[in-house]
KEMARGU-276926 format. One record per atom (N, C-alpha, C, CB): residue in three letters; y, x, z. Coordinates in steps of 0.1 Angstrom, whole numbers, plus 5000, padded with zeros to 4 digits. Glycine has a CB too. Layout:
REM KEMARGU-276926
AlaYXZ;...
This chain:
REM KEMARGU-276926
Met076988223385;Met077188303398;Met078488243409;Met077588463393;Ile079488223401;Ile080488153411;Ile079688023417;Ile081988113403;Arg079487933411;Arg078887823416;Arg078187833427;Arg078087773407;Ile077187933425;Ile076187983437;Ile077088033449;Ile075188113432;Leu077988093448;Leu079088183456;Leu079688063466;Leu080488273445;Asp080187983455;Asp081387883464;Asp079987783471;Asp082887763451;Arg078887763468;Arg078087693475;Arg077787753489;Arg077087683466;Tyr077687893488;Tyr077387963498;Tyr078687943509;Tyr076988103492;Val079587953501;Val080887933511;Val081087823523;Val081987913502;Val080687703513;Val080887583517;Val079787583530;Val080687473506;Arg078487613528;Arg077287573534;Arg077787663549;Arg075687633524;Glu078587823546;Glu078687873558;Glu079887813568;Glu078788023555;Leu080587763557;Leu081787723567;Leu081787593576;Leu083087703558;Leu081087503570;Leu080887343576;Leu080387383589;Leu079587223568;Pro079587423591;Pro078887453604;Pro079687493617;Pro077887553603;Leu080687583611;Leu081587673620;Leu082587573621;Leu082087823614;Val083087513614;Val083887403614;Val083387313625;Val083987333601;Val082487243625;Val081987153633;Val081787213648;Val080787113626;Val081187313649;Val081287373665;Val082687413665;Val080187513669;Gly083587473663;Gly084987483664;Gly085487333667;Gly085687553650;Thr085487243660;Thr086087093665;Thr085087043681;Thr085886953648;Ala083887073678;Ala083287013692;Ala083587093703;Ala081787013692;Leu083987253704;Leu084287333713;Leu085887313715;Leu083787463710;Phe086887273712;Phe087987243714;Phe088387113717;Phe088387273706;Gly087687013712;Gly087486883716;Gly086786853728;Gly086886813707;Gly085886933734;Gly085086893743;Gly086087003756;Gly083386923739;Ile086787083754;Ile087887113762;Ile088987013768;Ile088587193756;Ile089586953756;Ile090686863757;Ile089886753765;Ile091486813743;Ile088886713761;Ile087986583767;Ile088286613780;Ile086186573764;Leu087486703785;Leu087586763798;Leu088886723808;Leu087486913795;Phe089886773799;Phe091086743809;Phe092386653807;Phe091686873812;Ser091786523799;Ser092286473794;Ser091386293796;Ser092486563783;Pro091086253784;Pro090186163786;Pro089086153800;Pro089486173775;Leu088386223802;Leu087386243810;Leu088086213825;Leu086786383807;Lys089486283826;Lys090086263840;Lys090586153845;Lys091086323842;Glu091386033829;Glu091785923829;Glu090785813832;Glu092385903817;Ala089385823826;Ala088485723828;Ala087585753841;Ala087585703816;Leu087785843848;Leu087385863862;Leu088385803870;Leu087086003865;Glu089585853871;Glu090685763876;Glu090585583876;Glu091785813866;Leu090385553862;Leu090185413859;Leu089185373866;Leu089885383845;Ala087785433866;Ala086685383875;Ala086785393890;Ala085685453870;Gln087785473895;Gln087785473907;Gln088785353911;Gln088185613911;Val089685323905;Val090985233909;Val090085103906;Val092685263898;Thr089585063896;Thr088984943891;Thr087684903894;Thr089084943878;Gly086685003899;Gly085685003903;Gly084584953890;Gly085684933916;Leu084985023880;Leu084285003865;Leu082485053868;Leu085285133852;Ser081985013860;Ser080685063862;Ser080285163854;Ser079684963860;Gln079685243857;Gln079085403850;Gln079085373833;Gln077085453855;Gly078485263828;Gly078385253816;Gly079385193812;Gly077485213812;Thr080285103814;Thr081685073810;Thr082585213808;Thr082184973821;Met082485283819;Met083385413820;Met082885473809;Met083285513833;Trp081785513805;Trp081185593795;Trp081485573782;Trp080085583795;Arg081585423782;Arg081685353769;Arg083385363764;Arg081185193771;Val084485373775;Val085685403775;Val085785533769;Val086285393788;Leu085285603778;Leu085485773775;Leu085085803759;Leu084285873787;Gly084185733755;Gly083485743740;Gly084485723732;Gly082285643737;Leu085185603733;Leu086285523725;Leu087285603727;Leu086685363729;Arg088085643738;Arg089085743737;Arg089085873731;Arg089485753747;Ser087785923730;Ser087586033726;Ser087586063711;Ser086486063733;Leu087485933706;Leu087385943691;Leu088886023686;Leu087185763683;Gly089785963693;Gly091186013690;Gly091286153690;Gly092285973699;Val090586223699;Val090486363698;Val089886463686;Val089986373707;Val089286383679;Val088386443666;Val089386493657;Val087386313658;Ser090286373652;Ser091386443643;Ser092286523647;Ser091986373636;Phe092586533662;Phe093586613667;Phe092786763665;Phe094086573683;Cys091486773666;Cys090686933670;Cys090286943655;Cys088986933683;Leu090286913644;Leu089886943631;Leu090487053624;Leu090086833623;Pro091887053628;Pro092487183622;Pro092187313633;Pro094287153620;Met091787273646;Met091387403652;Met090287443649;Met091287403665;Gly089087343645;Gly087987363639;Gly087987463626;Gly087487243637;Val088787413620;Val088887483607;Val089587603605;Val089487403599;Leu090287633616;Leu090987783619;Leu089887853625;Leu092287783630;Phe088887793633;Phe087987873639;Phe086987903630;Phe087587803650;Gly086887813623;Gly085687843612;Gly086087993602;Gly085387683601;Ala087387933596;Ala087788023588;Ala087988173593;Ala088887973582;Ala088388203602;Ala088588313610;Ala087188363612;Ala089388283624;Leu086188283619;Leu084888333622;Leu083988403610;Leu084188223629;Leu084388343598;Leu083588353587;Leu084088443578;Leu083388243581;Ser085588473577;Ser086088573571;Ser085988743579;Ser087488523568;Gly085888693593;Gly085588803601;Gly084388883597;Gly085588773614;Arg083388763596;Arg081888823597;Arg081788873581;Arg080488703602;Trp082488843570;Trp082488923560;Trp083189053562;Trp082888843549;Ala084189073567;Ala084589203568;Ala083689303579;Ala085989193572;Ser083189253590;Ser082389343597;Ser081289393590;Ser081889283608;Thr080789313581;Thr079489333572;Thr079689403557;Thr078789183569;Gly080989413555;Gly081189503543;Gly081389383533;Gly079989613538;Glu080989273532;Glu080889183522;Glu082389183514;Glu080389043530;Leu083489163522;Leu084589163515;Leu085089313510;Leu085689103524;Leu084789423511;Leu084689513505;Leu084089563495;Leu084489553510;Ala082889513493;Ala081689503481;Ala082489413472;Ala080089433486;Ala083189263476;Ala083589193465;Ala084689253459;Ala083989073468;His085389303470;His086989403463;His086389513454;His088089513476;Ser085489563454;Ser085089693446;Ser084289643433;Ser084089813455;Ala083889483436;Ala083089443423;Ala084289393414;Ala081789323426;Gly085689383420;Gly086889323410;Gly086989153417;Gly086389313391;Val086389143427;Val086888943432;Val087688983444;Val085288803439;Ala088788933439;Ala089888923447;Ala089688843461;Ala090988863439;Val090388903473;Val089988813483;Val090288633483;Val090688873495;Gly091588633476;Gly091988473472;Gly091088413467;Gly092988443463;Ser090588473455;Ser089388403447;Ser088188383454;Ser088988483435;Leu087688463465;Leu086488453473;Leu086688343481;Leu086188583481;Met087988343487;Met088088243497;Met088788103492;Met088888313507;Arg088688083482;Arg089387973477;Arg088687833480;Arg089488003461;Trp087187843483;Trp086287723485;Trp086887693504;Trp084287783481;Val087287853510;Val087487813523;Val088887723525;Val087387943532;Phe089587743514;Phe090887653513;Phe090587523507;Phe091987723504;Val089787523500;Val089487343494;Val088787293507;Val088187323477;Thr087587333514;Thr087087273525;Thr088187253535;Thr086087343530;Gly089087333537;Gly090087293547;Gly090987163544;Gly090987413548;Ala091487153528;Ala091987043524;Ala091286923523;Ala092387063513;Leu089886923524;Leu089086803522;Leu089086773534;Leu087686803516;Val088486873544;Val088786823560;Val089986753568;Val088586923567;Gly090786773559;Gly091986723563;Gly092286573559;Gly092986813558;Val091886563547;Val091686413542;Val090886333549;Val091286393529;Val089386393554;Val088886303563;Val089186283575;Val087886333564;Gly089986373578;Gly090486353593;Gly091686243592;Gly090886503601;Val092386223582;Val093386113582;Val092385983581;Val094586123569;Ala091185983572;Ala091085853571;Ala089985823586;Ala090285813555;Phe089485913591;Phe088685903603;Phe089585843612;Phe087986033609;His090785893615;His091785873624;His091885713623;His092985953621;Glu092185673609;Glu092785553607;Glu091585453609;Glu093485543593;Tyr090485473605;Tyr089485373603;Tyr088685383611;Tyr088885373593;Val088685493622;Val087485493633;Val088185493648;Val086385643631;Ala089285603648;Ala089785653662;Ala090985513664;Ala090485843661;Val091485493654;Val092585363660;Val092085263666;Val093485293650;Pro090785203656;Pro090085083666;Pro089285113673;Pro089484983660;Gly088985253678;Gly088385293688;Gly089185283701;Gly087885403685;Leu090585343697;Leu091185333710;Leu091685173711;Leu092385453710;Ala092185103704;Ala092084953705;Ala091084893714;Ala091784903693;Ser089984943712;Ser088384823720;Ser089084903733;Ser085884873715;Ala089585073736;Ala089185113747;Ala090385053757;Ala088885263747;Arg091685013750;Arg092484983756;Arg092384803763;Arg093385023747;Arg091484743755;Arg090884593760;Arg090184613770;Arg090084513750;Val089584673770;Val088284713780;Val089084763795;Val087084863772;Glu089884853793;Glu090984903803;Glu091784763808;Glu092285033794;Asp092284703800;Asp093084613807;Asp092684513811;Asp093884573801;Gly091284483806;Gly090584353812;Gly089784423827;Gly089184273799;Ala089584533829;Ala089384583840;Ala090284593849;Ala089084673838;Gln091684633846;Gln092784623857;Gln093084503860;Gln093984693853;Phe092984413851;Phe093584253857;Phe092384203863;Phe094084123845;Gly090984233862;Gly089784183871;Gly090084253884;Gly088284243865;Lys090284343886;Lys090084413897;Lys091484433903;Lys089384523895;Arg092084553903;Arg093284593912;Arg094284603902;Arg093184733921;Ala095584603898;Ala096284613887;Ala097084743894;Ala097084473882;Arg097684833887;Arg098384933888;Arg099784903882;Arg097685043883;Gly100984963886;Gly102284983880;Gly101985033867;Gly103185073888;Arg103384993856;Arg103785073848;Arg105285153846;Arg103485003839;His104985253838;His106385313839;His107085333824;His106285453846;Asn108085303820;Asn108985313809;Asn108185203800;Asn109285493803;Val108385083802;Val107884973794;Val108884923785;Val107484863801;His108484893771;His109284833761;His108484793751;His110284923755;Phe108984653752;Phe108384573741;Phe109384473729;Phe107484473749;Leu108884463723;Leu109584393709;Leu109184243709;Leu108884453694;Glu110284153705;Glu109583993700;Glu110283963690;Glu109583843710;Ala109683933679;Ala110383883665;Ala110183743664;Ala109583953651;Asp110783653653;Asp111183563649;Asp109783563641;Asp112483563644;Glu109083443642;Glu107783423636;Glu107783403618;Glu107183293642;Asn109083343615;Asn109383313604;Asn109983383594;Asn109683233604;Thr111183473600;Thr111783563593;Thr111283703598;Thr113283553594;Gly110783733605;Gly110583873612;Gly111283943619;Gly110483953606;Ala113183863621;Ala114083953627;Ala113583933641;Ala115683933625;Pro114184063645;Pro113784083663;Pro114783973672;Pro114384273670;Arg114083913679;Arg114883823689;Arg114983883702;Arg114183693691;Tyr114083973707;Tyr114384023721;Tyr113484183721;Tyr113783903734;Leu114284273725;Leu113984393726;Leu114384473742;Leu114584453714;Ile113184473748;Ile113384493764;Ile112884653767;Ile112284363775;Phe113584683773;Phe112884793782;Phe113084813794;Phe113184923777;Ala112184863802;Ala111984823817;Ala111484983822;Ala110584683820;Arg112384973836;Arg111685113842;Arg110485123847;Arg112385173851;Glu110084983851;Glu108984973859;Glu108184833856;Glu109285003874;Met106784833857;Met106484683861;Met105484693870;Met106084593850;Asp105484613877;Asp104384563889;Asp103784443882;Asp105084523905;Leu102484473881;Leu101584393875;Leu100884283887;Leu100484493869;Asp100984323899;Asp100784243912;Asp101784143912;Asp100784323925;Ser103084163912;Ser103984093916;Ser104683993903;Ser104884183923;Gln103884053893;Gln104584043876;Gln105884043874;Gln104383903869;Thr106484173878;Thr107884193880;Thr108284303871;Thr108384233895;Leu109484303866;Leu109884393860;Leu111284503867;Leu110084323847;Thr111584613869;Thr112284623873;Thr113484753862;Thr111784623886;Gly114584783867;Gly115784843857;Gly115384793846;Gly116085003855;Val115684683839;Val115984613828;Val116984643816;Val116384523833;Thr116684653807;Thr118084663798;Thr117184543788;Thr118584873789;Ala117884423784;Ala117384353773;Ala118284333761;Ala116984233778;Leu118184323750;Leu118884323740;Leu118184203733;Leu118984453734;Val119484073734;Val118983933729;Val119883913715;Val119383813742;Phe119183913702;Phe119683913693;Phe119783773688;Phe119184003685;Pro120983683685;Pro121083573677;Pro120383533668;Pro121883563673;Pro119883433663;Pro119183363655;Pro119983413640;Pro119183183659;Ala119083443629;Ala119883453616;Ala118683473605;Ala121083593617;Pro118983373594;Pro117883403583;Pro117783543581;Pro118283323568;Ala116383553575;Ala116383703570;Ala116983753562;Ala115483743566;Ala117783693552;Ala118583783544;Ala120083803550;Ala118583713529;Ala120183743561;Ala121283783565;Ala121683943571;Ala121583673573;Glu123083943571;Glu123184103576;Glu122984083591;Glu124684193573;Pro122384203598;Pro122184193611;Pro123484183621;Pro121284313614;Ser123384123631;Ser125084103638;Ser124384193652;Ser125883873643;Arg125384223659;Arg125384283673;Arg124684173682;Arg127084323679;Pro123584243690;Pro123184153700;Pro123984133716;Pro121784193702;Thr123384083723;Thr124084073737;Thr123384153744;Thr124083933744;Ile123884223750;Ile123084333761;Ile123184313775;Ile123784473761;Leu122084293782;Leu121784243794;Leu121284343802;Leu120984153793;Gln121784383814;Gln121184473825;Gln121084423837;Gln121884583828;Ala119684393839;Ala119284343852;Ala118484403860;Ala118784233851;Ala118684403876;Ala117984463882;Ala116684453884;Ala118284453890;Gln116184303882;Gln114784253882;Gln114484173874;Gln114284203892;Thr113284153867;Thr113084053859;Thr111783993862;Thr113184103845;Val111383843868;Val110383803873;Val109883683865;Val110583773887;Tyr108283713863;Tyr107683603854;Tyr107583473859;Tyr106283633849;Leu108083383851;Leu107883243854;Leu106683173851;Leu108883173850;Gly105983213838;Gly104683143834;Gly105683093820;Gly103883003847;Asp104383063811;Asp104783013799;Asp105383103791;Asp105382913799;Gly105383233789;Gly106283293781;Gly107883323787;Gly106383203768;Lys107983283800;Lys109383303803;Lys109483383814;Lys110283173804;Trp110983483813;Trp111183573824;Trp112483533829;Trp110983733819;Glu112783533842;Glu114083503848;Glu114683633854;Glu113883393857;Ala115483663846;Ala116583803850;Ala117583783860;Ala117383843837;Arg117183863870;Arg118383843883;Arg119383973884;Arg117583823901;Arg120383913889;Arg121584033889;Arg121884113879;Arg121184143898;Ile122684043873;Ile122784043856;Ile124284113854;Ile122583853847;Tyr124284183845;Tyr125684233839;Tyr125384223823;Tyr125984403844;Ala126184143818;Ala125984103802;Ala127284123796;Ala125483943799;Trp126784223781;Trp127984253773;Trp127784173759;Trp128284423772;Gly128584073758;Gly128483983747;Gly129184063733;Gly129183833751;Pro128684043722;Pro129184093711;Pro130684153707;Pro128984013704;Thr131384023716;Thr132984073715;Thr133384083730;Thr134083953705;Asp132884143739;Asp133384173750;Asp133784303752;Asp132484143759;Thr134684323761;Thr135384433762;Thr134284513777;Thr137184373765;Arg134284413786;Arg133884473798;Arg132584363802;Arg135184483808;Pro131784423810;Pro130384343813;Pro130884223821;Pro129084433822;Val130284123821;Val130283983828;Val128883983835;Val130383853818;Pro129083973853;Pro128483943861;Pro127583803861;Pro129183973868;Leu126583783861;Leu125583673861;Leu124583683873;Leu124783653849;Ala124183553879;Ala123083523887;Ala121883543881;Ala123183403892;Thr121483473874;Thr120283463866;Thr119983443854;Thr119683403870;Gln119583443846;Gln119283393833;Gln117783383829;Gln119883483823;Val117483293822;Val115983283817;Val115783343802;Val115483113816;Leu114883423802;Leu114683473787;Leu113083443782;Leu115083643787;Glu113283333772;Glu111983293768;Glu111283383755;Glu111983143765;Val110783523761;Val110183623753;Val108983563748;Val109883753761;Gly107983493755;Gly106883443744;Gly105783523751;Gly107183483726;Arg105983633762;Arg104883723762;Arg104483723779;Arg105283883756;Ala103283733782;Ala102883733796;Ala102883853800;Ala101583673799;Pro102483913812;Pro102684043818;Pro101184093810;Pro102784053839;Arg100384043810;Arg098884093803;Arg099584153790;Arg097483943800;Asp099984093782;Asp100684153768;Asp101184253769;Asp101784073761;Leu102084263778;Leu103384373781;Leu102284523784;Leu104684313798;Val101484493791;Val100584613794;Val100184673781;Val099384583803;His099484573769;His099184623759;His100384643751;His098284563753;Asp101184613749;Asp102484673742;Asp102684773745;Asp103684613745;Lys102884803758;Lys103584963760;Lys102885063758;Lys103985003772;Arg101185023754;Arg100485143750;Arg099985113735;Arg099285163759;Glu100485013727;Glu099984953716;Glu100285073707;Glu100684803711;Ile101185163702;Ile101485223692;Ile100485323687;Ile102485273694;Gln099785363694;Gln098585463691;Gln097585373688;Gln098085573705;Ala097585243692;Ala096285173688;Ala096485083677;Ala095785093699;Thr097685103671;Thr097985003660;Thr097785083645;Thr099484923661;Ala097484993638;Ala097285013625;Ala098185103615;Ala097184893621;Ala097985183605;Ala099085243600;Ala100185153592;Ala098685343591;Arg099585043586;Arg099984933578;Arg100584833587;Arg098784873569;Gln100384813599;Gln101084713610;Gln102084823614;Gln099984653623;Leu101984923618;Leu103485003619;Leu104385023610;Leu103385123623;Gln104085023596;Gln104784993585;Gln105384893585;Gln104184993576;Gln104884763586;Gln105584643588;Gln106484613597;Gln104984563590;Arg106084683608;Arg107284683622;Arg108284773618;Arg106784743639;Ile108484873613;Ile109384953607;Ile110084883600;Ile108885043600;Ala110084813590;Ala110584733580;Ala111284643589;Ala109484673571;Arg110784563595;Arg111584453599;Arg112384483611;Arg110684343600;Leu112684613616;Leu113284673627;Leu114384753616;Leu112084783637;Ala114184793609;Ala114984873598;Ala116484823596;Ala114184863584;Pro116784713593;Pro118084653592;Pro119084633602;Pro117884543588;Gln118084633616;Gln118984623629;Gln118984783634;Gln118284513642;Ala118284843629;Ala118384993637;Ala119585053629;Ala116885103637;Arg120485003617;Arg121385073617;Arg122685053624;Arg121485083606;Val122684923631;Val123584893641;Val123584903656;Val123784793639;Glu122284923658;Glu121984933673;Glu121085063677;Glu121184783677;Pro121885163685;Pro121285273686;Pro119785243693;Pro122185363694;Asp119785193703;Asp118385123708;Asp117385113700;Asp118484993711;Val117585013692;Val116484993678;Val116385083671;Val116884883668;Ala117385193669;Ala117085303660;Ala116385393665;Ala118085373654;Arg116185413679;Arg115285493689;Arg114185463686;Arg115385483704;Leu113685323688;Leu112685263690;Leu111985283674;Leu112885113695;Val112585263664;Val111985293650;Val111585443647;Val112985253638;Ala112485533653;Ala112285653652;Ala110685713659;Ala113485713658;Gln110485643668;Gln109385653679;Gln108285603667;Gln109485553695;Leu108385513662;Leu107185413656;Leu107085533640;Leu107785193653;Arg107985573636;Arg107685683623;Arg106985813628;Arg109185743617;Met107585853641;Met106585983644;Met105185953646;Met106986053656;Glu105085853650;Glu103485823653;Glu102985803641;Glu103085683661;Leu103585743631;Leu103085733615;Leu102685853608;Leu104285673607;Tyr103985923609;Tyr103686073602;Tyr102886143607;Tyr104786163602;Gly102686133622;Gly101986263629;Gly100586223626;Gly102286293648;Arg100186103621;Arg098886063617;Arg098386133606;Arg098885923614;Trp099386143594;Trp099186233583;Trp099186403586;Trp100286193572;Ser100186433593;Ser100486613595;Ser099386683602;Ser101886643607;Val098986613615;Val097986673623;Val096686703615;Val097586593635;Pro096186603609;Pro094886623604;Pro095186723590;Pro094286473601;Leu096086663582;Leu096586783571;Leu096686923575;Leu097886753567;Ala097086933585;Ala097187103593;Ala096087183589;Ala097087113611;Cys094987103585;Cys093887183582;Cys093587313572;Cys093187103577;Leu094587263563;Leu095287393549;Leu095487473557;Leu096587393539;Pro096887463561;Pro097387563569;Pro096787673576;Pro098087503576;Phe095987583583;Phe095087653593;Phe093987723586;Phe094487563604;Ala093387703575;Ala092687793564;Ala093287883560;Ala092487743553;Leu094487853558;Leu095287993551;Leu095688063563;Leu096587983541;Leu095588033574;Leu095788143583;Leu094588203589;Leu096588093594;Gly093788123591;Gly092388163598;Gly091888283590;Gly091288023599;Ala091588283576;Ala090888373567;Ala091488493567;Ala090888323554;Pro092888523564;Pro093288663566;Pro093288713580;Pro094588663561;Leu093688623588;Leu093488703601;Leu092188733607;Leu094088633611;Gly090888663605;Gly089888703606;Gly089388843597;Gly089288613604;Ala089688823586;Ala089488923576;Ala090089063581;Ala090188893564;Arg091389073592;Arg091989223592;Arg090889273606;Arg093989213597;Arg090289193611;Arg089489293620;Arg088489373617;Arg088989243628;Gln088189463621;Gln086689563619;Gln085489503627;Gln086789733625;Gly085989473639;Gly084789473647;Gly084789303656;Gly084789643658;Gly083989293663;Gly084089173677;Gly083089073668;Gly086089073681;Gly083388943672;Gly082588843667;Gly083088693672;Gly081188863671;Thr082388623678;Thr082888483679;Thr083988503691;Thr081588373684;Ser083888593700;Ser085088583710;Ser086188623707;Ser084988633721;Leu086388713692;Leu087788753689;Leu088188623677;Leu087888933682;Ala087288563672;Ala087788433664;Ala088188343673;Ala086888373653;Leu087588313684;Leu087988193694;Leu089588233700;Leu086788173709;Gly089388373701;Gly090788403709;Gly091988413699;Gly090688563718;Leu091788433684;Leu092788413674;Leu093088273673;Leu092288463660;Ser092088193671;Ser092188023675;Ser092988003684;Ser090987933679;Val092688003696;Val093487963711;Val094988033706;Val092688043729;Leu095288133703;Leu096688193702;Leu097288123689;Leu096588373702;Val096788103678;Val097588043668;Val097687883670;Val096888093655;Cys096587853674;Cys096787673680;Cys097887673692;Cys095087613689;Phe097987733701;Phe098987713714;Phe100187733707;Phe098787823727;Leu100587833698;Leu101987833693;Leu102187713682;Leu102187983685;Tyr101187703675;Tyr101587603667;Tyr101787453672;Tyr100687613656;Tyr100987413682;Tyr101087283687;Tyr102087263699;Tyr099687243690;Thr102587403703;Thr103987423712;Thr105287373702;Thr104287593716;Val105487423690;Val106387413680;Val106487273675;Val105987493669;Leu104887233673;Leu104887083667;Leu105286993678;Leu103387033660;Arg104987003690;Arg105586913699;Arg107086883702;Arg104986943708;Tyr107887003703;Tyr109087013705;Tyr109486963690;Tyr109487153711;Ala109086983677;Ala109586933666;Ala109486743669;Ala108687003654;Glu108386713674;Glu108086573675;Glu108986493686;Glu106586553678;Met109286603693;Met110286533704;Met111786523699;Met110386623717;Ala111986623690;Ala113186603682;Ala113486503674;Ala113286703674;Gly112086473669;Gly112386333657;Gly111986183663;Gly111286353641;Arg111486213677;Arg111886083684;Arg112886053689;Arg111186063693;Glu114086153693;Glu115086113701;Glu115786123688;Glu115686203715;Gly115786143679;Gly117086113667;Gly117686253661;Gly118686033674;Tyr116986333669;Tyr117786483664;Tyr117386553650;Tyr117286603676;Leu116486523647;Leu115486543633;Leu115186433626;Leu114186593635;Pro115386363613;Pro114386303609;Pro112986303609;Pro114586293601;Pro112686193613;Pro110986183614;Pro110186263607;Pro110486063610;Ala110286223592;Ala109486323583;Ala109486453581;Ala109486293573;Phe110986493582;Phe110986643586;Phe110386693596;Phe112186683588;Ala110486643609;Ala110186693620;Ala108686703619;Ala110686613630;Ala108086583613;Ala106286583611;Ala105986693601;Ala105586423604;Ala107086723592;Ala106286833582;Ala106486973583;Ala106586803567;Leu107286983594;Leu107987093598;Leu107087223601;Leu108787053609;Thr106487193610;Thr105387223615;Thr104487343605;Thr104687093617;Pro103787223600;Pro102587253588;Pro103287303574;Pro101587113584;Ala104387323575;Ala105287363563;Ala105587523566;Ala106787263562;Leu105787533580;Leu105987683584;Leu104487743584;Leu106587683599;Ala103387683589;Ala102287733590;Ala101687743578;Ala101587673599;Leu102087663568;Leu101587693551;Leu102087843546;Leu102387553538;Val103587833548;Val104387953542;Val103788103549;Val106187933545;Leu103488093564;Leu102788193571;Leu101488273566;Leu102488133582;Gly100488143562;Gly099388153560;Gly099388233546;Gly098788003562;Ala100188153536;Ala100488213523;Ala100788353522;Ala101388143518;Ala101288413534;Ala101988533534;Ala101088633535;Ala102888533543;Leu100588603547;Leu099288673551;Leu098188713542;Leu098588583560;Leu097988553537;Leu096888593523;Leu097288683511;Leu096488453515;Tyr098388683510;Tyr098988783498;Tyr099088933505;Tyr100688713491;Arg099388933515;Arg099289063520;Arg097889133524;Arg100189053532;Ala096989033523;Ala095689073526;Ala094889113513;Ala094988963534;Gln095589033500;Gln094889093489;Gln095689203484;Gln094488993478;Arg096389263486;Arg097389393485;Arg096389523485;Arg098589393501;
């Protein structure tokens, strides 16, 4: 009897999760990937087929983001349906606890979260990388656009130690220049050596010379032992990157596999202990890595929230379940966004910032479920 009931719960819940994910995903795609794909086609003259391909690849990342919303929608609608038809009351009269009746709602939510993590890592990230390559090729083949807040790292091929860490306020692809540049130039050191302080260059402009070389102009430099800046006319930085590579670097974090992010964090960790700019970049990389796990795994807290919230209503239908889902998702992702900002800026440890919002939702969902069983 229990196994039949469990199969019934899963069979009823999964289609609702798919519908909810598709509903919320479609709304997000209309306001973000579709808008960006249309703007890209307008600027570069992409064909319709290429534009739809870019849109499809970019939309893959929306799926794992919307899975918790789909689970919340499905759990709220299913439990609300049970409440309105008297099935919850009948189960309670028969001695079946609400928690026992809904256990496969929670198990399904947890399993959907695990699938979401795997989907994002093995499907969405490669898809996003493919979309980036198509976009970059279109922009360089037609009309290039400027980029803002560019940053990139060049590491030693043998030791993995950083050689250059460069931040720029803006990059113009047409003239191949960076403006508002801050460059950290690290001295060469063996892999086992303690990290030393870099030379800091602030340049008004940096121009690409070819062969991976950039010329910094109108410079103020701070060496490891300098107490005041030293003005320089020009200095050539052998970065080893062309402008096209920097466009990819600027957006590469979201399109980089988790293992590569972990390796990059490990290479930068020693230098992050002595250089604040490197520490900030490491915090951003860690927030990206932990966020890939925390967002899909929020399916379990959302199942805990949706089931008791839906069971509390006495009437209504899909509209009320949708309204509850929108409200909870808005509050959840607002708190999550502020927690991520605090983690990226170093105000909170990245792991704590990524786990904070799901943990709060888990506690709230458990409290609501306990109250619903009383």
